[in-house]
Residue, then its C-alpha position, 0 to 999 in steps of 0.5 A: m563569467n559567462r566564458l567561465l562557466k561554459s569552459n570544459r576545462a574541467v571536464s578534460e580534467v575527468v575524462g582524464y582522470v576516468l580515462v587515466f584509471g581505466i588504463v591501471v586497471v585493465a592492466i593489473g586485470s590484465i596481469y591477473v589473468g595472464g601473467l599471473p598463472a604464467l607465473q606460477s605454470t613457471k614455477d611450477a615447471t621449475q620445482f619439477k624440474g628440481v624434483e628431476q633432479g633430485f631423483l637422480i640423486l635418488h637414483t645414485d643412492l639407491m644404487k649404491v645400496a644395492l649393489d652394497q656400497s653401502p648399507v644405507r643412504t640418506t635423500k634429502l629431495g626437494t618435493a614439490e607444492g601439490g605432489s605426492l611422494a611414495s614408494d609401491p612395491d606392487v607396482c612395474d612388473l617386471s616378466l622374462r621368458i629366458v629358454a637355455d638348454g630346451d628349459v623354458n623359464e618363465c617369470t614376473i615379478p613386481m619391480g616396484r617404484i619411487e614415484f613424484t606425482s603432481g600436476i606437471g607431471s610425475v617423475a618414478c625409478e623403476n627396476g634402477a632407471v629414472l623415468t618421466k611422465y609428462p601430459s605428452g608421454t614418458v622419457m628415460v632419464s636414466e638408464p637401468r643395470m641392464f647391458n647387451s654386450m653385442d660383441q660377446g654376445s653376453i646380457m646383464f641384467s642388474l634387477v633392483k626390486i622396491n620392497d615398501s609401501v609408504s607415501s608423504v605428501g610434497g610440499g617440502i623437503a622429505q628424507v627417503t633411507i633406503s636401505n639393505p633388508r639382508f634377506n632373500e626374497s629373489v625370484f633367481s637364484t642369484p646370480e643365474v647364469y643361462e647358456n646358449g638361448y634366447l630371453n623375451i621381455m614384458v614391462d607392464s609400467e605407466y612408463a612403458g613407452a619409455w622403457k620400449r624404446f631403451l628396450g628396442d635400442e640396448f636390446s634390439a627388441t620389437f615390439t608389437s604392442s601398442a597399449k599405454d602400460t605394456t610393452g607386450w612381449s618383446s622379439d627374441i633377443h639371443f645370447n650366449k650368456l645372460v646373467v641375472v642379478e636381483y637386488i632388494v632394498s627397504v624404502d622409508i620416506r618421512 
């Protein structure tokens, strides 16, 4: 009997159970602390990539309406939770200074944008381009219709202006309807043609970094400004012929 009372077998079983239970608790706690945020981050990044792909489809529909290939287009756009989708006609100012035949023409046009913003970043359609902004910087995903035919010295600017201010909360399927308003607010008598001169261009936008890289590559332009939200004025971009065409589109988001 004394030997039975002094046995440590029961104590060992209790200690083993406590150790196993502790390991399970630590493992579950580790999953909640590290695993779930990582899974949520991956989910948010995947949703944001889906929105970016949706904006490429939206861009195609927008250009079809702008170029009068279709009177109206509706794009179903999946939006990530915690984000917002909006259009604003009073942002993304594009400034042109055109010197031709001794005349100087200077104007600033609010191009407007359609933009989805979330905790991951933002993606926008500005002047016919699709741009993405992350904490590390901005990227142009799809280029605008701004061409430089270097062998002929011809430059073509197709300017696409957003005309409406509307917004929607993310986390579902948004319907973005692009239509042609059929009225003229153009700064230019489009198409406006200039010959034998040079131009300077400046873009004021949250995506100025991406615009600066595009304009530098396409038109061999340099920019002196290092400000975050503006390219500053470009160096002189010479042309034999410059064609500027403006398009205006209306936007509705539901």
